[in-house]
One Martini backbone bead per residue (centre of mass of N, CA, C, O) as a GRO file, in nm:
protein
  342
    1UNK     BB    1  -1.269  -1.831  -2.055
    2UNK     BB    2  -1.118  -1.633  -1.842
    3UNK     BB    3  -1.127  -1.413  -1.623
    4UNK     BB    4  -1.037  -1.057  -1.596
    5UNK     BB    5  -0.885  -0.912  -1.301
    6UNK     BB    6  -0.803  -0.548  -1.261
    7UNK     BB    7  -0.887  -0.400  -0.993
    8UNK     BB    8  -0.665  -0.570  -0.824
    9UNK     BB    9  -0.400  -0.727  -0.608
   10UNK     BB   10  -0.631  -0.874  -0.410
   11UNK     BB   11  -0.753  -1.128  -0.615
   12UNK     BB   12  -0.573  -1.335  -0.542
   13UNK     BB   13  -0.450  -1.661  -0.524
   14UNK     BB   14  -0.321  -1.925  -0.383
   15UNK     BB   15  -0.074  -2.121  -0.439
   16UNK     BB   16   0.041  -2.430  -0.416
   17UNK     BB   17   0.289  -2.357  -0.252
   18UNK     BB   18   0.142  -2.176  -0.041
   19UNK     BB   19  -0.057  -2.397   0.064
   20UNK     BB   20   0.152  -2.601   0.171
   21UNK     BB   21   0.282  -2.401   0.381
   22UNK     BB   22   0.023  -2.359   0.538
   23UNK     BB   23  -0.056  -2.665   0.606
   24UNK     BB   24   0.255  -2.702   0.753
   25UNK     BB   25   0.236  -2.526   0.980
   26UNK     BB   26   0.344  -2.389   1.270
   27UNK     BB   27   0.133  -2.352   1.565
   28UNK     BB   28  -0.018  -2.101   1.777
   29UNK     BB   29  -0.064  -1.852   2.018
   30UNK     BB   30  -0.034  -1.515   1.942
   31UNK     BB   31  -0.142  -1.368   2.191
   32UNK     BB   32   0.108  -1.524   2.348
   33UNK     BB   33   0.351  -1.557   2.126
   34UNK     BB   34   0.332  -1.890   2.025
   35UNK     BB   35   0.375  -1.843   1.719
   36UNK     BB   36   0.634  -1.938   1.522
   37UNK     BB   37   0.559  -1.827   1.241
   38UNK     BB   38   0.499  -1.533   1.318
   39UNK     BB   39   0.771  -1.486   1.445
   40UNK     BB   40   0.935  -1.536   1.182
   41UNK     BB   41   0.798  -1.311   1.003
   42UNK     BB   42   0.872  -1.068   1.193
   43UNK     BB   43   1.180  -1.116   1.196
   44UNK     BB   44   1.222  -1.099   0.889
   45UNK     BB   45   1.117  -0.802   0.849
   46UNK     BB   46   1.291  -0.651   1.058
   47UNK     BB   47   1.558  -0.734   0.927
   48UNK     BB   48   1.518  -0.624   0.649
   49UNK     BB   49   1.469  -0.312   0.779
   50UNK     BB   50   1.647  -0.271   1.056
   51UNK     BB   51   1.467  -0.362   1.298
   52UNK     BB   52   1.346  -0.480   1.593
   53UNK     BB   53   1.023  -0.497   1.509
   54UNK     BB   54   0.711  -0.684   1.468
   55UNK     BB   55   0.360  -0.686   1.359
   56UNK     BB   56   0.071  -0.878   1.300
   57UNK     BB   57  -0.195  -0.812   1.076
   58UNK     BB   58  -0.491  -0.841   0.902
   59UNK     BB   59  -0.451  -0.532   0.800
   60UNK     BB   60  -0.360  -0.219   0.676
   61UNK     BB   61  -0.541  -0.039   0.821
   62UNK     BB   62  -0.470  -0.139   1.116
   63UNK     BB   63  -0.178  -0.074   1.099
   64UNK     BB   64  -0.205   0.234   1.041
   65UNK     BB   65  -0.376   0.294   1.291
   66UNK     BB   66  -0.171   0.200   1.505
   67UNK     BB   67   0.042   0.399   1.427
   68UNK     BB   68  -0.102   0.655   1.490
   69UNK     BB   69  -0.144   0.593   1.781
   70UNK     BB   70   0.151   0.576   1.864
   71UNK     BB   71   0.226   0.888   1.762
   72UNK     BB   72  -0.042   0.999   1.904
   73UNK     BB   73  -0.281   1.244   2.026
   74UNK     BB   74  -0.553   1.382   2.103
   75UNK     BB   75  -0.596   1.672   1.880
   76UNK     BB   76  -0.402   1.610   1.675
   77UNK     BB   77  -0.172   1.614   1.379
   78UNK     BB   78  -0.161   1.510   1.049
   79UNK     BB   79   0.048   1.466   0.753
   80UNK     BB   80  -0.093   1.455   0.417
   81UNK     BB   81  -0.210   1.353   0.143
   82UNK     BB   82  -0.511   1.385  -0.019
   83UNK     BB   83  -0.464   1.058  -0.135
   84UNK     BB   84  -0.452   0.911   0.105
   85UNK     BB   85  -0.538   0.625   0.265
   86UNK     BB   86  -0.587   0.715   0.560
   87UNK     BB   87  -0.809   0.919   0.458
   88UNK     BB   88  -0.986   0.770   0.223
   89UNK     BB   89  -0.963   0.412   0.315
   90UNK     BB   90  -1.025   0.413   0.656
   91UNK     BB   91  -1.314   0.515   0.767
   92UNK     BB   92  -1.214   0.748   0.964
   93UNK     BB   93  -0.996   0.634   1.163
   94UNK     BB   94  -0.827   0.878   1.270
   95UNK     BB   95  -1.061   1.006   1.435
   96UNK     BB   96  -1.183   0.754   1.580
   97UNK     BB   97  -0.925   0.618   1.710
   98UNK     BB   98  -0.732   0.908   1.777
   99UNK     BB   99  -0.839   1.201   1.746
  100UNK     BB  100  -0.735   1.294   1.458
  101UNK     BB  101  -0.614   1.512   1.220
  102UNK     BB  102  -0.586   1.634   0.877
  103UNK     BB  103  -0.328   1.756   0.677
  104UNK     BB  104  -0.376   1.851   0.350
  105UNK     BB  105  -0.181   1.786   0.056
  106UNK     BB  106  -0.096   1.910  -0.263
  107UNK     BB  107   0.034   1.691  -0.450
  108UNK     BB  108   0.215   1.452  -0.655
  109UNK     BB  109   0.065   1.173  -0.692
  110UNK     BB  110   0.070   1.146  -0.368
  111UNK     BB  111   0.322   1.337  -0.339
  112UNK     BB  112   0.545   1.490  -0.101
  113UNK     BB  113   0.734   1.755   0.036
  114UNK     BB  114   0.937   1.901   0.250
  115UNK     BB  115   0.834   2.190   0.197
  116UNK     BB  116   0.533   2.112   0.258
  117UNK     BB  117   0.570   2.015   0.539
  118UNK     BB  118   0.693   2.267   0.670
  119UNK     BB  119   0.440   2.458   0.588
  120UNK     BB  120   0.228   2.249   0.769
  121UNK     BB  121   0.341   2.324   1.055
  122UNK     BB  122   0.222   2.386   1.352
  123UNK     BB  123   0.265   2.579   1.578
  124UNK     BB  124   0.347   2.472   1.913
  125UNK     BB  125   0.245   2.774   2.058
  126UNK     BB  126  -0.040   2.743   1.910
  127UNK     BB  127  -0.333   2.653   2.071
  128UNK     BB  128  -0.561   2.678   1.832
  129UNK     BB  129  -0.395   2.458   1.699
  130UNK     BB  130  -0.298   2.163   1.612
  131UNK     BB  131  -0.063   1.930   1.700
  132UNK     BB  132   0.202   1.844   1.522
  133UNK     BB  133   0.310   1.472   1.502
  134UNK     BB  134   0.283   1.375   1.191
  135UNK     BB  135   0.392   1.170   0.914
  136UNK     BB  136   0.237   1.053   0.608
  137UNK     BB  137   0.323   0.811   0.374
  138UNK     BB  138   0.323   0.670   0.029
  139UNK     BB  139   0.474   0.351  -0.094
  140UNK     BB  140   0.309   0.339  -0.318
  141UNK     BB  141   0.065   0.512  -0.490
  142UNK     BB  142  -0.260   0.475  -0.546
  143UNK     BB  143  -0.409   0.733  -0.668
  144UNK     BB  144  -0.114   0.786  -0.819
  145UNK     BB  145  -0.048   0.504  -0.990
  146UNK     BB  146   0.232   0.385  -0.862
  147UNK     BB  147   0.408   0.595  -0.737
  148UNK     BB  148   0.757   0.701  -0.673
  149UNK     BB  149   0.971   0.800  -0.470
  150UNK     BB  150   1.223   0.987  -0.402
  151UNK     BB  151   1.460   0.918  -0.170
  152UNK     BB  152   1.564   1.203  -0.111
  153UNK     BB  153   1.299   1.309   0.002
  154UNK     BB  154   1.297   1.135   0.256
  155UNK     BB  155   1.544   1.273   0.381
  156UNK     BB  156   1.423   1.551   0.401
  157UNK     BB  157   1.185   1.487   0.570
  158UNK     BB  158   1.341   1.372   0.817
  159UNK     BB  159   1.466   1.645   0.887
  160UNK     BB  160   1.208   1.791   0.944
  161UNK     BB  161   1.115   1.591   1.176
  162UNK     BB  162   1.356   1.630   1.361
  163UNK     BB  163   1.326   1.953   1.393
  164UNK     BB  164   0.991   1.895   1.492
  165UNK     BB  165   0.929   1.631   1.646
  166UNK     BB  166   0.839   1.403   1.424
  167UNK     BB  167   0.680   1.155   1.296
  168UNK     BB  168   0.732   0.860   1.060
  169UNK     BB  169   0.507   0.713   0.834
  170UNK     BB  170   0.471   0.406   0.619
  171UNK     BB  171   0.270   0.336   0.359
  172UNK     BB  172   0.351  -0.009   0.239
  173UNK     BB  173   0.156  -0.173   0.054
  174UNK     BB  174   0.362  -0.120  -0.212
  175UNK     BB  175   0.675  -0.142  -0.156
  176UNK     BB  176   0.801  -0.374  -0.322
  177UNK     BB  177   0.745  -0.225  -0.591
  178UNK     BB  178   0.947  -0.006  -0.537
  179UNK     BB  179   1.204  -0.177  -0.479
  180UNK     BB  180   1.210  -0.309  -0.762
  181UNK     BB  181   1.192  -0.056  -0.952
  182UNK     BB  182   1.453   0.099  -0.781
  183UNK     BB  183   1.651  -0.081  -0.635
  184UNK     BB  184   1.620  -0.101  -0.325
  185UNK     BB  185   1.675  -0.075   0.023
  186UNK     BB  186   1.512  -0.160   0.309
  187UNK     BB  187   1.729  -0.046   0.528
  188UNK     BB  188   1.696   0.253   0.433
  189UNK     BB  189   1.395   0.275   0.544
  190UNK     BB  190   1.473   0.209   0.842
  191UNK     BB  191   1.629   0.489   0.872
  192UNK     BB  192   1.385   0.686   0.814
  193UNK     BB  193   1.157   0.526   0.961
  194UNK     BB  194   0.958   0.453   1.235
  195UNK     BB  195   0.736   0.328   1.052
  196UNK     BB  196   0.606   0.022   0.884
  197UNK     BB  197   0.386  -0.087   0.638
  198UNK     BB  198   0.333  -0.434   0.515
  199UNK     BB  199   0.180  -0.580   0.245
  200UNK     BB  200   0.079  -0.932   0.152
  201UNK     BB  201  -0.209  -0.901  -0.038
  202UNK     BB  202  -0.109  -0.795  -0.291
  203UNK     BB  203   0.160  -0.849  -0.485
  204UNK     BB  204   0.226  -1.119  -0.293
  205UNK     BB  205  -0.055  -1.313  -0.267
  206UNK     BB  206  -0.203  -1.316   0.007
  207UNK     BB  207  -0.491  -1.346   0.188
  208UNK     BB  208  -0.352  -1.206   0.448
  209UNK     BB  209  -0.170  -0.923   0.555
  210UNK     BB  210   0.018  -0.708   0.791
  211UNK     BB  211   0.319  -0.539   0.873
  212UNK     BB  212   0.450  -0.386   1.165
  213UNK     BB  213   0.745  -0.163   1.175
  214UNK     BB  214   1.001  -0.117   1.440
  215UNK     BB  215   1.099   0.005   1.717
  216UNK     BB  216   1.081  -0.067   2.049
  217UNK     BB  217   0.958   0.211   2.156
  218UNK     BB  218   0.714   0.235   1.951
  219UNK     BB  219   0.621  -0.088   1.985
  220UNK     BB  220   0.523  -0.137   2.293
  221UNK     BB  221   0.197  -0.081   2.220
  222UNK     BB  222   0.095  -0.250   1.981
  223UNK     BB  223  -0.053  -0.494   2.117
  224UNK     BB  224  -0.273  -0.315   2.259
  225UNK     BB  225  -0.385  -0.184   2.004
  226UNK     BB  226  -0.460  -0.435   1.852
  227UNK     BB  227  -0.668  -0.534   2.060
  228UNK     BB  228  -0.860  -0.295   2.058
  229UNK     BB  229  -0.908  -0.334   1.731
  230UNK     BB  230  -0.932  -0.668   1.705
  231UNK     BB  231  -0.632  -0.817   1.614
  232UNK     BB  232  -0.642  -1.076   1.778
  233UNK     BB  233  -0.488  -1.389   1.718
  234UNK     BB  234  -0.414  -1.712   1.687
  235UNK     BB  235  -0.361  -1.955   1.444
  236UNK     BB  236  -0.186  -1.742   1.223
  237UNK     BB  237   0.040  -1.912   1.079
  238UNK     BB  238  -0.103  -1.991   0.818
  239UNK     BB  239  -0.060  -1.682   0.711
  240UNK     BB  240   0.232  -1.647   0.762
  241UNK     BB  241   0.339  -1.863   0.574
  242UNK     BB  242   0.247  -1.700   0.321
  243UNK     BB  243   0.439  -1.458   0.371
  244UNK     BB  244   0.708  -1.621   0.355
  245UNK     BB  245   0.664  -1.723   0.069
  246UNK     BB  246   0.639  -1.446  -0.074
  247UNK     BB  247   0.916  -1.336   0.014
  248UNK     BB  248   1.068  -1.587  -0.142
  249UNK     BB  249   0.885  -1.579  -0.439
  250UNK     BB  250   0.720  -1.272  -0.513
  251UNK     BB  251   0.911  -1.022  -0.560
  252UNK     BB  252   1.071  -1.025  -0.844
  253UNK     BB  253   0.806  -1.063  -1.014
  254UNK     BB  254   0.697  -0.768  -1.012
  255UNK     BB  255   0.827  -0.695  -1.291
  256UNK     BB  256   0.600  -0.825  -1.467
  257UNK     BB  257   0.383  -0.624  -1.375
  258UNK     BB  258   0.523  -0.358  -1.477
  259UNK     BB  259   0.545  -0.439  -1.773
  260UNK     BB  260   0.241  -0.480  -1.829
  261UNK     BB  261   0.146  -0.214  -1.755
  262UNK     BB  262   0.315  -0.052  -1.955
  263UNK     BB  263   0.172  -0.193  -2.197
  264UNK     BB  264  -0.103  -0.082  -2.140
  265UNK     BB  265  -0.035   0.216  -2.143
  266UNK     BB  266   0.053   0.212  -2.447
  267UNK     BB  267  -0.217   0.111  -2.571
  268UNK     BB  268  -0.398   0.330  -2.470
  269UNK     BB  269  -0.259   0.582  -2.593
  270UNK     BB  270  -0.355   0.483  -2.897
  271UNK     BB  271  -0.640   0.576  -2.824
  272UNK     BB  272  -0.880   0.806  -2.901
  273UNK     BB  273  -1.069   0.787  -2.627
  274UNK     BB  274  -0.813   0.866  -2.486
  275UNK     BB  275  -0.695   1.130  -2.292
  276UNK     BB  276  -0.525   0.980  -2.043
  277UNK     BB  277  -0.197   0.860  -1.923
  278UNK     BB  278  -0.040   0.787  -1.670
  279UNK     BB  279   0.246   0.725  -1.539
  280UNK     BB  280   0.424   0.408  -1.545
  281UNK     BB  281   0.594   0.225  -1.271
  282UNK     BB  282   0.420  -0.016  -1.205
  283UNK     BB  283   0.096  -0.186  -1.145
  284UNK     BB  284  -0.043   0.097  -1.214
  285UNK     BB  285  -0.328   0.221  -1.415
  286UNK     BB  286  -0.410   0.550  -1.513
  287UNK     BB  287  -0.719   0.667  -1.668
  288UNK     BB  288  -0.882   0.865  -1.941
  289UNK     BB  289  -1.150   0.998  -2.094
  290UNK     BB  290  -1.268   1.207  -2.324
  291UNK     BB  291  -1.562   1.087  -2.237
  292UNK     BB  292  -1.703   1.047  -1.927
  293UNK     BB  293  -1.996   0.943  -2.028
  294UNK     BB  294  -1.847   0.662  -2.148
  295UNK     BB  295  -1.777   0.468  -1.909
  296UNK     BB  296  -2.006   0.271  -1.895
  297UNK     BB  297  -1.969   0.161  -2.176
  298UNK     BB  298  -1.692   0.062  -2.145
  299UNK     BB  299  -1.723  -0.135  -1.899
  300UNK     BB  300  -1.934  -0.309  -2.048
  301UNK     BB  301  -1.749  -0.412  -2.274
  302UNK     BB  302  -1.568  -0.558  -2.084
  303UNK     BB  303  -1.769  -0.740  -1.944
  304UNK     BB  304  -1.849  -0.897  -2.196
  305UNK     BB  305  -1.536  -1.014  -2.175
  306UNK     BB  306  -1.454  -1.059  -1.872
  307UNK     BB  307  -1.370  -0.757  -1.770
  308UNK     BB  308  -1.212  -0.597  -1.488
  309UNK     BB  309  -1.229  -0.268  -1.360
  310UNK     BB  310  -1.178   0.053  -1.215
  311UNK     BB  311  -1.374   0.298  -1.055
  312UNK     BB  312  -1.272   0.617  -0.888
  313UNK     BB  313  -1.378   0.856  -0.996
  314UNK     BB  314  -1.364   1.145  -1.166
  315UNK     BB  315  -1.272   0.969  -1.439
  316UNK     BB  316  -1.113   0.740  -1.284
  317UNK     BB  317  -0.915   0.470  -1.405
  318UNK     BB  318  -0.823   0.134  -1.314
  319UNK     BB  319  -0.527  -0.076  -1.330
  320UNK     BB  320  -0.418  -0.400  -1.198
  321UNK     BB  321  -0.147  -0.596  -1.172
  322UNK     BB  322  -0.069  -0.951  -1.135
  323UNK     BB  323   0.002  -1.295  -1.062
  324UNK     BB  324  -0.290  -1.389  -1.209
  325UNK     BB  325  -0.181  -1.238  -1.459
  326UNK     BB  326  -0.136  -1.357  -1.766
  327UNK     BB  327  -0.009  -1.366  -2.069
  328UNK     BB  328  -0.279  -1.450  -2.202
  329UNK     BB  329  -0.448  -1.226  -2.069
  330UNK     BB  330  -0.264  -0.981  -2.187
  331UNK     BB  331  -0.321  -1.035  -2.479
  332UNK     BB  332  -0.638  -1.014  -2.466
  333UNK     BB  333  -0.671  -0.734  -2.353
  334UNK     BB  334  -0.519  -0.581  -2.578
  335UNK     BB  335  -0.716  -0.668  -2.799
  336UNK     BB  336  -0.986  -0.568  -2.673
  337UNK     BB  337  -0.916  -0.262  -2.622
  338UNK     BB  338  -0.829  -0.204  -2.924
  339UNK     BB  339  -1.136  -0.286  -3.036
  340UNK     BB  340  -1.269  -0.049  -2.926
  341UNK     BB  341  -1.568   0.143  -2.983
  342UNK     BB  342  -1.698   0.491  -2.900
   0.00000   0.00000   0.00000
């Protein structure tokens, strides 16, 4: 009986096909920009989103932090949702790396509106408050349970940013989940956002890697910022080969993860001890127990069946489906959770 790990879509292992591509990759020194496989991956993603350039980073947090650094100066301020990854899960890097503060917006499931952005821009001639210079959005939202923005809202936010001379960055850690769920065109994202970070080690199943994408003007300092953050790597083409394989083979199958997540949400909704299951759009299921004090008991019962999920605190429990979560595991998980009695 295999363990079922639904804590995150980062727990996946490279498939045999991915490993073969990694082991046969042509590599060079990427700090000198001489790794042909990294260059190929960067060109592939830049082209996919209709942008000039892309740069490979070891982690999504580093790519986001680099983007913030490229867009801002110390003592300025960015606007983001109160649940944004750049604020909650990047170790305070916004202030440490860029000397920038965050104006937190009380959005809906991690998503904010153009009107909220407009309301929270500090007057540029009022020197007592930080100068607003950047808006950071997240699609899909992590703490928001894999929710997807309505693309029209992106257009409206872009108009606000243009009117107030603000940069617009997208934390696209699970962007491909949104693209598949909403059947969207990545080039349309390229038209809206100045910079986009795309994680390859979540739903796409690579061991490491995030790529920051943007046009030449904003990206001209990206290599220097990556170096300052310690992200310069050498023969990283082995990892880039995994990314190329993932883009070629693991994107459309994200629909399977979404389907299973939806089925899990439906099964949980039928249980008396479940208070609420948030709407399931992609591969994340957020739910709450009727009795928050029963969380530990519930998680222990799952662990006894070799099943692991995430406790996000404040009564919020999270399940994330992924490519290593098989149909057999899915059936077993539904059976186990449906039989639990609290």
